[in-house]
C-alpha atoms as a printed R data frame, in Angstrom:
    type eleno elety resid chain resno       x      y       z
1   ATOM     1    CA   MET     A     1 101.311 35.277  -0.010
2   ATOM     2    CA   GLU     A     2 103.934 37.968   0.039
3   ATOM     3    CA   HIS     A     3 106.490 37.920  -2.027
4   ATOM     4    CA   ALA     A     4 105.339 34.588  -3.579
5   ATOM     5    CA   ILE     A     5 106.851 33.307  -6.840
6   ATOM     6    CA   LEU     A     6 104.171 33.358  -9.441
7   ATOM     7    CA   ALA     A     7 103.622 30.994 -12.515
8   ATOM     8    CA   ILE     A     8 101.384 33.235 -14.733
9   ATOM     9    CA   GLY     A     9  99.248 32.001 -17.773
10  ATOM    10    CA   ASN     A    10  95.902 30.760 -18.752
11  ATOM    11    CA   PHE     A    11  97.211 27.023 -18.243
12  ATOM    12    CA   ASP     A    12  94.138 25.741 -19.854
13  ATOM    13    CA   GLY     A    13  94.196 21.754 -19.487
14  ATOM    14    CA   ILE     A    14  97.571 22.045 -17.267
15  ATOM    15    CA   HIS     A    15  99.385 20.253 -20.468
16  ATOM    16    CA   ARG     A    16 103.051 19.346 -19.832
17  ATOM    17    CA   GLY     A    17 104.341 22.482 -21.047
18  ATOM    18    CA   HIS     A    18 102.037 24.305 -18.401
19  ATOM    19    CA   ALA     A    19 103.634 21.822 -15.851
20  ATOM    20    CA   ALA     A    20 107.044 22.765 -16.673
21  ATOM    21    CA   VAL     A    21 106.557 26.535 -16.000
22  ATOM    22    CA   ILE     A    22 104.775 25.517 -12.662
23  ATOM    23    CA   HIS     A    23 107.642 23.410 -11.744
24  ATOM    24    CA   ARG     A    24 109.897 26.145 -12.319
25  ATOM    25    CA   ALA     A    25 108.343 28.446 -10.161
26  ATOM    26    CA   GLN     A    26 108.293 25.516  -7.448
27  ATOM    27    CA   ASP     A    27 111.863 25.289  -7.902
28  ATOM    28    CA   LEU     A    28 112.780 28.804  -7.528
29  ATOM    29    CA   ALA     A    29 110.229 29.140  -4.355
30  ATOM    30    CA   ALA     A    30 111.597 26.467  -2.795
31  ATOM    31    CA   ALA     A    31 115.400 27.554  -3.117
32  ATOM    32    CA   ARG     A    32 114.302 30.976  -1.643
33  ATOM    33    CA   GLY     A    33 112.258 30.020   0.871
34  ATOM    34    CA   LEU     A    34 109.178 31.662  -0.630
35  ATOM    35    CA   PRO     A    35 105.407 30.565  -1.330
36  ATOM    36    CA   CYS     A    36 104.548 29.274  -5.096
37  ATOM    37    CA   ALA     A    37 101.208 30.213  -6.545
38  ATOM    38    CA   VAL     A    38  99.298 30.072 -10.037
39  ATOM    39    CA   LEU     A    39  98.306 33.321 -11.284
40  ATOM    40    CA   THR     A    40  95.693 32.891 -13.999
41  ATOM    41    CA   PHE     A    41  92.326 34.371 -15.740
42  ATOM    42    CA   GLU     A    42  88.690 33.650 -15.963
43  ATOM    43    CA   PRO     A    43  87.026 33.766 -18.098
44  ATOM    44    CA   HIS     A    44  89.404 32.920 -20.812
45  ATOM    45    CA   PRO     A    45  90.044 35.712 -22.761
46  ATOM    46    CA   SER     A    46  89.236 33.900 -25.946
47  ATOM    47    CA   ASP     A    47  85.994 33.410 -24.241
48  ATOM    48    CA   PHE     A    48  85.991 37.236 -23.255
49  ATOM    49    CA   PHE     A    49  86.228 38.676 -26.798
50  ATOM    50    CA   GLY     A    50  84.443 36.205 -28.858
51  ATOM    51    CA   GLY     A    51  81.824 34.977 -26.304
52  ATOM    52    CA   LEU     A    52  81.148 32.104 -23.994
53  ATOM    53    CA   GLY     A    53  81.949 28.813 -25.786
54  ATOM    54    CA   THR     A    54  84.451 30.562 -28.374
55  ATOM    55    CA   ILE     A    55  87.003 28.174 -27.261
56  ATOM    56    CA   PHE     A    56  86.938 24.261 -26.282
57  ATOM    57    CA   ARG     A    57  88.108 24.788 -22.714
58  ATOM    58    CA   LEU     A    58  90.271 21.808 -21.628
59  ATOM    59    CA   SER     A    59  89.996 22.827 -17.998
60  ATOM    60    CA   PRO     A    60  87.073 25.153 -16.834
61  ATOM    61    CA   LEU     A    61  87.780 26.837 -13.303
62  ATOM    62    CA   GLU     A    62  87.171 23.853 -10.930
63  ATOM    63    CA   THR     A    63  89.013 21.192 -13.033
64  ATOM    64    CA   LYS     A    64  92.108 23.674 -13.430
65  ATOM    65    CA   ALA     A    65  92.066 24.297  -9.532
66  ATOM    66    CA   ALA     A    66  92.246 20.425  -9.228
67  ATOM    67    CA   LEU     A    67  94.828 19.880 -11.569
68  ATOM    68    CA   VAL     A    68  97.201 22.954  -9.857
69  ATOM    69    CA   GLU     A    69  96.465 21.652  -6.528
70  ATOM    70    CA   LYS     A    70  97.822 18.079  -7.600
71  ATOM    71    CA   LEU     A    71 101.131 19.774  -8.448
72  ATOM    72    CA   GLY     A    72 101.592 20.819  -5.150
73  ATOM    73    CA   VAL     A    73 101.815 24.722  -5.449
74  ATOM    74    CA   ASP     A    74 100.501 26.860  -2.233
75  ATOM    75    CA   GLY     A    75  97.510 28.340  -4.127
76  ATOM    76    CA   MET     A    76  95.640 29.499  -7.198
77  ATOM    77    CA   ILE     A    77  94.964 33.219  -7.726
78  ATOM    78    CA   VAL     A    78  92.413 33.968 -10.605
79  ATOM    79    CA   LEU     A    79  92.019 37.131 -12.087
80  ATOM    80    CA   THR     A    80  88.719 38.121 -13.742
81  ATOM    81    CA   PHE     A    81  89.658 38.825 -17.170
82  ATOM    82    CA   ASP     A    82  87.251 41.944 -18.075
83  ATOM    83    CA   ALA     A    83  87.147 45.169 -20.065
84  ATOM    84    CA   ALA     A    84  89.138 46.800 -17.634
85  ATOM    85    CA   LEU     A    85  91.702 44.211 -17.357
86  ATOM    86    CA   ALA     A    86  91.756 43.909 -21.307
87  ATOM    87    CA   ARG     A    87  92.538 47.623 -21.426
88  ATOM    88    CA   LEU     A    88  95.306 47.738 -18.830
89  ATOM    89    CA   PRO     A    89  98.554 48.651 -20.538
90  ATOM    90    CA   ALA     A    90 101.315 46.065 -19.950
91  ATOM    91    CA   GLU     A    91 103.274 48.601 -17.286
92  ATOM    92    CA   ASP     A    92 100.282 48.980 -15.576
93  ATOM    93    CA   PHE     A    93  99.454 45.614 -15.252
94  ATOM    94    CA   VAL     A    94 103.321 45.096 -13.668
95  ATOM    95    CA   ARG     A    95 102.975 47.800 -11.258
96  ATOM    96    CA   ASP     A    96  99.275 47.713 -10.276
97  ATOM    97    CA   ILE     A    97  98.702 43.885 -10.164
98  ATOM    98    CA   LEU     A    98 102.320 42.286 -10.019
99  ATOM    99    CA   ILE     A    99 103.626 44.563  -7.600
100 ATOM   100    CA   LYS     A   100 100.927 46.531  -5.457
101 ATOM   101    CA   ARG     A   101  98.368 43.993  -5.294
102 ATOM   102    CA   LEU     A   102 100.094 40.504  -5.069
103 ATOM   103    CA   GLY     A   103 103.449 41.598  -3.734
104 ATOM   104    CA   ALA     A   104 105.352 39.638  -6.358
105 ATOM   105    CA   GLY     A   105 108.746 37.997  -5.259
106 ATOM   106    CA   GLY     A   106 109.116 36.812  -8.831
107 ATOM   107    CA   VAL     A   107 107.380 35.925 -12.019
108 ATOM   108    CA   ILE     A   108 107.782 32.662 -14.036
109 ATOM   109    CA   ALA     A   109 106.078 32.274 -17.468
110 ATOM   110    CA   GLY     A   110 106.260 30.514 -20.612
111 ATOM   111    CA   TYR     A   111 107.984 31.538 -23.910
112 ATOM   112    CA   ASP     A   112 104.581 32.552 -25.693
113 ATOM   113    CA   PHE     A   113 102.941 34.314 -23.066
114 ATOM   114    CA   HIS     A   114 101.865 37.704 -23.691
115 ATOM   115    CA   PHE     A   115  99.796 40.320 -21.361
116 ATOM   116    CA   GLY     A   116  98.383 43.593 -21.080
117 ATOM   117    CA   TYR     A   117  96.249 45.916 -23.577
118 ATOM   118    CA   LYS     A   118  96.685 44.318 -27.084
119 ATOM   119    CA   ARG     A   119  98.970 42.033 -26.004
120 ATOM   120    CA   GLY     A   120 101.728 44.493 -25.420
121 ATOM   121    CA   GLY     A   121 103.456 42.722 -22.572
122 ATOM   122    CA   THR     A   122 105.849 40.233 -24.365
123 ATOM   123    CA   PRO     A   123 108.326 37.763 -22.428
124 ATOM   124    CA   ALA     A   124 111.182 40.458 -23.254
125 ATOM   125    CA   PHE     A   125 109.023 43.401 -21.665
126 ATOM   126    CA   LEU     A   126 108.306 41.199 -18.783
127 ATOM   127    CA   LYS     A   127 111.690 40.682 -18.257
128 ATOM   128    CA   ALA     A   128 112.749 44.040 -18.303
129 ATOM   129    CA   ALA     A   129 109.848 45.235 -16.201
130 ATOM   130    CA   GLY     A   130 111.414 42.780 -13.707
131 ATOM   131    CA   GLU     A   131 114.868 44.370 -14.058
132 ATOM   132    CA   THR     A   132 113.017 47.774 -13.433
133 ATOM   133    CA   HIS     A   133 110.902 47.095 -10.658
134 ATOM   134    CA   GLY     A   134 113.248 44.786  -8.864
135 ATOM   135    CA   PHE     A   135 111.548 41.078  -8.949
136 ATOM   136    CA   ILE     A   136 112.704 37.984 -10.229
137 ATOM   137    CA   VAL     A   137 111.512 37.198 -14.034
138 ATOM   138    CA   GLU     A   138 112.515 33.779 -15.703
139 ATOM   139    CA   ILE     A   139 110.993 32.957 -19.213
140 ATOM   140    CA   VAL     A   140 110.734 29.212 -19.605
141 ATOM   141    CA   GLU     A   141 111.718 28.582 -23.158
142 ATOM   142    CA   ARG     A   142 110.265 25.689 -25.230
143 ATOM   143    CA   ILE     A   143 111.353 22.513 -24.183
144 ATOM   144    CA   ASP     A   144 112.032 19.328 -26.141
145 ATOM   145    CA   SER     A   145 111.279 16.733 -23.481
146 ATOM   146    CA   ASP     A   146 110.426 15.973 -19.822
147 ATOM   147    CA   GLU     A   147 110.541 12.811 -17.771
148 ATOM   148    CA   SER     A   148 108.177 11.508 -20.182
149 ATOM   149    CA   GLY     A   149 109.773 12.087 -23.383
150 ATOM   150    CA   ALA     A   150 109.261 14.477 -26.238
151 ATOM   151    CA   ILE     A   151 106.987 17.328 -25.636
152 ATOM   152    CA   GLN     A   152 107.468 19.660 -28.725
153 ATOM   153    CA   ILE     A   153 103.829 19.649 -29.580
154 ATOM   154    CA   ALA     A   154 102.493 19.945 -26.315
155 ATOM   155    CA   SER     A   155  99.881 22.748 -26.307
156 ATOM   156    CA   SER     A   156  96.523 23.480 -25.740
157 ATOM   157    CA   THR     A   157  95.433 23.391 -29.389
158 ATOM   158    CA   ALA     A   158  96.977 19.926 -30.320
159 ATOM   159    CA   THR     A   159  94.993 19.114 -27.401
160 ATOM   160    CA   ARG     A   160  92.017 20.320 -28.384
161 ATOM   161    CA   ALA     A   161  92.391 18.673 -31.852
162 ATOM   162    CA   ALA     A   162  93.405 15.252 -30.377
163 ATOM   163    CA   LEU     A   163  90.174 15.200 -28.322
164 ATOM   164    CA   GLU     A   164  87.587 16.062 -31.325
165 ATOM   165    CA   ALA     A   165  89.282 13.449 -33.089
166 ATOM   166    CA   GLY     A   166  88.732 11.110 -29.997
167 ATOM   167    CA   ASP     A   167  92.420 10.534 -30.127
168 ATOM   168    CA   ILE     A   168  92.391  9.733 -26.274
169 ATOM   169    CA   PRO     A   169  96.252  8.386 -26.358
170 ATOM   170    CA   GLN     A   170  97.146 11.480 -28.143
171 ATOM   171    CA   ALA     A   171  95.822 14.133 -25.858
172 ATOM   172    CA   THR     A   172  97.288 11.889 -22.589
173 ATOM   173    CA   ALA     A   173 100.364 11.921 -24.100
174 ATOM   174    CA   LEU     A   174 100.108 15.948 -24.312
175 ATOM   175    CA   LEU     A   175  98.441 16.768 -21.156
176 ATOM   176    CA   GLY     A   176 100.699 14.394 -19.406
177 ATOM   177    CA   HIS     A   177  97.440 13.438 -17.396
178 ATOM   178    CA   PRO     A   178  94.109 11.889 -18.488
179 ATOM   179    CA   TYR     A   179  91.514 14.585 -20.091
180 ATOM   180    CA   VAL     A   180  88.783 15.252 -17.254
181 ATOM   181    CA   ILE     A   181  85.191 15.922 -16.967
182 ATOM   182    CA   SER     A   182  84.173 16.691 -13.573
183 ATOM   183    CA   GLY     A   183  80.965 18.218 -11.939
184 ATOM   184    CA   PRO     A   184  77.686 16.983 -10.062
185 ATOM   185    CA   VAL     A   185  76.030 14.023 -11.160
186 ATOM   186    CA   ILE     A   186  72.394 15.170 -12.507
187 ATOM   187    CA   ARG     A   187  69.110 13.158 -12.979
188 ATOM   188    CA   GLY     A   188  68.784 12.187 -16.667
189 ATOM   189    CA   GLN     A   189  65.725  9.865 -18.049
190 ATOM   190    CA   GLN     A   190  66.669  6.825 -15.988
191 ATOM   191    CA   LEU     A   191  66.569  4.662 -19.168
192 ATOM   192    CA   GLY     A   192  69.782  3.168 -18.706
193 ATOM   193    CA   ARG     A   193  68.318  1.868 -15.382
194 ATOM   194    CA   THR     A   194  65.237 -0.073 -17.014
195 ATOM   195    CA   LEU     A   195  68.325 -1.196 -19.514
196 ATOM   196    CA   GLY     A   196  70.362 -2.751 -16.573
197 ATOM   197    CA   PHE     A   197  73.227 -0.481 -17.226
198 ATOM   198    CA   PRO     A   198  72.204  2.920 -14.622
199 ATOM   199    CA   THR     A   199  74.611  5.688 -15.426
200 ATOM   200    CA   ALA     A   200  75.714  8.496 -13.589
201 ATOM   201    CA   ASN     A   201  75.003 11.541 -15.626
202 ATOM   202    CA   LEU     A   202  77.200 14.666 -15.969
203 ATOM   203    CA   GLN     A   203  76.614 17.780 -17.968
204 ATOM   204    CA   ALA     A   204  79.681 18.699 -20.056
205 ATOM   205    CA   PRO     A   205  80.706 22.293 -20.261
206 ATOM   206    CA   PRO     A   206  79.259 23.869 -22.985
207 ATOM   207    CA   SER     A   207  82.542 24.530 -25.034
208 ATOM   208    CA   CYS     A   208  83.213 20.614 -24.983
209 ATOM   209    CA   ARG     A   209  84.164 19.278 -28.335
210 ATOM   210    CA   LEU     A   210  85.050 16.009 -27.379
211 ATOM   211    CA   ARG     A   211  83.926 13.426 -29.953
212 ATOM   212    CA   HIS     A   212  81.014 11.917 -29.289
213 ATOM   213    CA   GLY     A   213  81.285  8.445 -28.773
214 ATOM   214    CA   ILE     A   214  81.729  5.421 -26.020
215 ATOM   215    CA   TYR     A   215  84.925  5.670 -23.896
216 ATOM   216    CA   ALA     A   216  86.660  3.654 -21.396
217 ATOM   217    CA   VAL     A   217  86.967  5.867 -18.391
218 ATOM   218    CA   ARG     A   218  87.733  5.835 -14.644
219 ATOM   219    CA   ALA     A   219  85.587  8.226 -12.383
220 ATOM   220    CA   GLU     A   220  86.568  9.434  -8.940
221 ATOM   221    CA   VAL     A   221  83.778  9.809  -6.149
222 ATOM   222    CA   ASP     A   222  84.290 10.453  -2.554
223 ATOM   223    CA   ASP     A   223  87.967  9.517  -3.032
224 ATOM   224    CA   VAL     A   224  87.191  6.429  -4.708
225 ATOM   225    CA   SER     A   225  88.030  5.457  -7.703
226 ATOM   226    CA   TYR     A   226  85.765  3.171 -10.154
227 ATOM   227    CA   ASP     A   227  86.152  1.626 -13.587
228 ATOM   228    CA   GLY     A   228  83.350  2.462 -16.307
229 ATOM   229    CA   VAL     A   229  82.277  2.859 -19.715
230 ATOM   230    CA   ALA     A   230  81.010  6.375 -20.582
231 ATOM   231    CA   SER     A   231  78.840  7.750 -23.641
232 ATOM   232    CA   TYR     A   232  79.697 11.267 -24.597
233 ATOM   233    CA   GLY     A   233  76.748 12.592 -27.125
234 ATOM   234    CA   ARG     A   234  73.086 13.178 -27.689
235 ATOM   235    CA   ARG     A   235  71.763  9.427 -27.613
236 ATOM   236    CA   PRO     A   236  70.250  9.110 -30.901
237 ATOM   237    CA   THR     A   237  68.539  5.872 -30.528
238 ATOM   238    CA   VAL     A   238  66.590  7.742 -27.994
239 ATOM   239    CA   ASP     A   239  66.084 11.473 -28.205
240 ATOM   240    CA   ASN     A   240  69.041 13.069 -30.092
241 ATOM   241    CA   GLY     A   241  69.042 15.832 -27.476
242 ATOM   242    CA   ALA     A   242  71.769 18.032 -25.712
243 ATOM   243    CA   PRO     A   243  74.994 16.380 -25.208
244 ATOM   244    CA   LEU     A   244  75.580 14.454 -22.129
245 ATOM   245    CA   LEU     A   245  78.177 12.233 -20.291
246 ATOM   246    CA   GLU     A   246  76.664  9.075 -18.996
247 ATOM   247    CA   THR     A   247  78.759  6.980 -16.991
248 ATOM   248    CA   PHE     A   248  78.159  3.205 -16.185
249 ATOM   249    CA   LEU     A   249  80.434  2.321 -13.256
250 ATOM   250    CA   PHE     A   250  81.451 -1.232 -12.925
251 ATOM   251    CA   ASP     A   251  80.767 -2.855  -9.165
252 ATOM   252    CA   PHE     A   252  79.166  0.091  -7.822
253 ATOM   253    CA   VAL     A   253  75.603  0.193  -5.925
254 ATOM   254    CA   GLY     A   254  74.275  3.204  -4.698
255 ATOM   255    CA   ASP     A   255  72.690  6.780  -4.979
256 ATOM   256    CA   LEU     A   256  75.069  9.394  -6.698
257 ATOM   257    CA   TYR     A   257  72.905 12.198  -7.526
258 ATOM   258    CA   GLY     A   258  74.020 15.635  -6.591
259 ATOM   259    CA   LYS     A   259  77.482 14.247  -5.368
260 ATOM   260    CA   ALA     A   260  80.635 15.609  -7.470
261 ATOM   261    CA   MET     A   261  82.483 13.305  -9.583
262 ATOM   262    CA   GLN     A   262  85.339 13.612 -12.075
263 ATOM   263    CA   VAL     A   263  85.531 11.216 -14.965
264 ATOM   264    CA   SER     A   264  89.092 10.716 -16.505
265 ATOM   265    CA   PHE     A   265  89.122  9.393 -20.234
266 ATOM   266    CA   VAL     A   266  91.444  6.354 -20.679
267 ATOM   267    CA   ALA     A   267  90.597  5.002 -24.490
268 ATOM   268    CA   TRP     A   268  88.046  5.640 -27.283
269 ATOM   269    CA   ILE     A   269  86.070  2.335 -27.957
270 ATOM   270    CA   ARG     A   270  83.578  3.302 -30.787
271 ATOM   271    CA   PRO     A   271  81.327  6.145 -32.314
272 ATOM   272    CA   GLU     A   272  78.077  7.054 -31.073
273 ATOM   273    CA   GLU     A   273  75.571  5.390 -33.347
274 ATOM   274    CA   LYS     A   274  71.887  4.783 -33.786
275 ATOM   275    CA   PHE     A   275  70.252  1.393 -33.256
276 ATOM   276    CA   GLU     A   276  67.006 -0.015 -34.561
277 ATOM   277    CA   SER     A   277  66.048 -0.835 -31.035
278 ATOM   278    CA   LEU     A   278  66.122 -0.555 -27.436
279 ATOM   279    CA   GLU     A   279  67.366 -4.422 -27.424
280 ATOM   280    CA   ALA     A   280  70.027 -3.918 -30.147
281 ATOM   281    CA   LEU     A   281  71.362 -0.864 -28.054
282 ATOM   282    CA   THR     A   282  71.418 -2.718 -24.488
283 ATOM   283    CA   ALA     A   283  73.292 -5.929 -26.341
284 ATOM   284    CA   GLN     A   284  75.631 -3.043 -27.845
285 ATOM   285    CA   ILE     A   285  76.327 -1.801 -24.330
286 ATOM   286    CA   ALA     A   286  77.052 -4.700 -22.627
287 ATOM   287    CA   ARG     A   287  79.585 -5.408 -25.250
288 ATOM   288    CA   ASP     A   288  81.147 -1.800 -24.646
289 ATOM   289    CA   ALA     A   289  81.345 -2.615 -21.336
290 ATOM   290    CA   GLU     A   290  83.369 -5.635 -21.723
291 ATOM   291    CA   ASP     A   291  85.429 -3.689 -24.098
292 ATOM   292    CA   ALA     A   292  86.096 -0.922 -21.407
293 ATOM   293    CA   ARG     A   293  87.094 -3.622 -18.424
294 ATOM   294    CA   ARG     A   294  89.519 -5.218 -21.084
295 ATOM   295    CA   ILE     A   295  91.140 -1.986 -21.992
296 ATOM   296    CA   LEU     A   296  90.948 -0.724 -18.227
297 ATOM   297    CA   ARG     A   297  92.880 -4.120 -16.934
298 ATOM   298    CA   GLY     A   298  95.546 -3.696 -19.428
299 ATOM   299    CA   ALA     A   299  95.914  0.222 -18.337
300 ATOM   300    CA   ALA     A   300  96.101 -0.652 -14.686
C-alpha cells in the first residue's frame, strides 16, 4: 500500500476516540485518492515491558483485526513490538519504518500518541518530522462528541474499569460497540448438556478481567447471530476452576466444537454465585435465560 494514509496507535478496543482517528485517516485518504491502513503494534507495549497479562486487553489481535475491518479501511499493518523496536529512537522510527519501509503518504495520530525510545516521539515531534520529510501529519485532538453524543471520557482505561465492574452499558457507550470475546469453541465438562442447557465454551484471553457473572449476549457463528445467556467465571458450584466463558445459545441445535465464535456482551444480569445443589443451579439458569430473552427483546 504505497503512499497509504496511516492511522497509527495501539488502538486497544477500537473505542470511539480511536474510531475518530481512523475515520479522519479514511477521509484524508479518500480526498487524495490513496489507500488507508491502520498501523498498530503486537504485543501491547505494556505487556512487552511488564510481561503477558500486565494489561487487560480489550481487543487481542484477531478481535482488533475484525473491528478494524468493520470500519472499512483497506488493511491493517502490525509491527512486532520487541526490544529492537523499543530501543529505536523516534527519528529512526520515522525514517526507517514510516518512510523507507512503509512509504507512508501521511500519518494520523491521536493527541496522546507517543512512540520511539522512552516515548520520545511526541505528537509535536511527529508533526515536525512530517514537515521535514515531506509527508502529511495530522494530530486528532481530544473531541467533545461524535454522532453518538458525548465522548470526553472515551478511553481504553475507562472501558477496562467499566468491564471490571460489570457495567456493560458504560463499556458499550465508551467503545461505541459491544465488548467482544472471540475464539474457537472448546470442549468443557459437558455438564450443561446434562442440565438441559448445553453451552458453547470459549477460553477468554489470559488478561481478561471482565467481572465474573451472568450476561445477556449475542453470539455470531458462521455469519449467523444467536441470542443467548452466558456465564463468565470459575463455576463455584462445580469446580471453581480457571475462568471460562460458557454461552447457551437460544434456539440452536448442532455441533459447534472447533468453530470460530464471537460473543458480544449486551447486559449484566447477576454476579456469579455458589449454589447448594445442581438442581438449584439448574433452576437459576432457567431464570437467567428468561431474563436474557427479555433483555435482548428490548435491545433488538
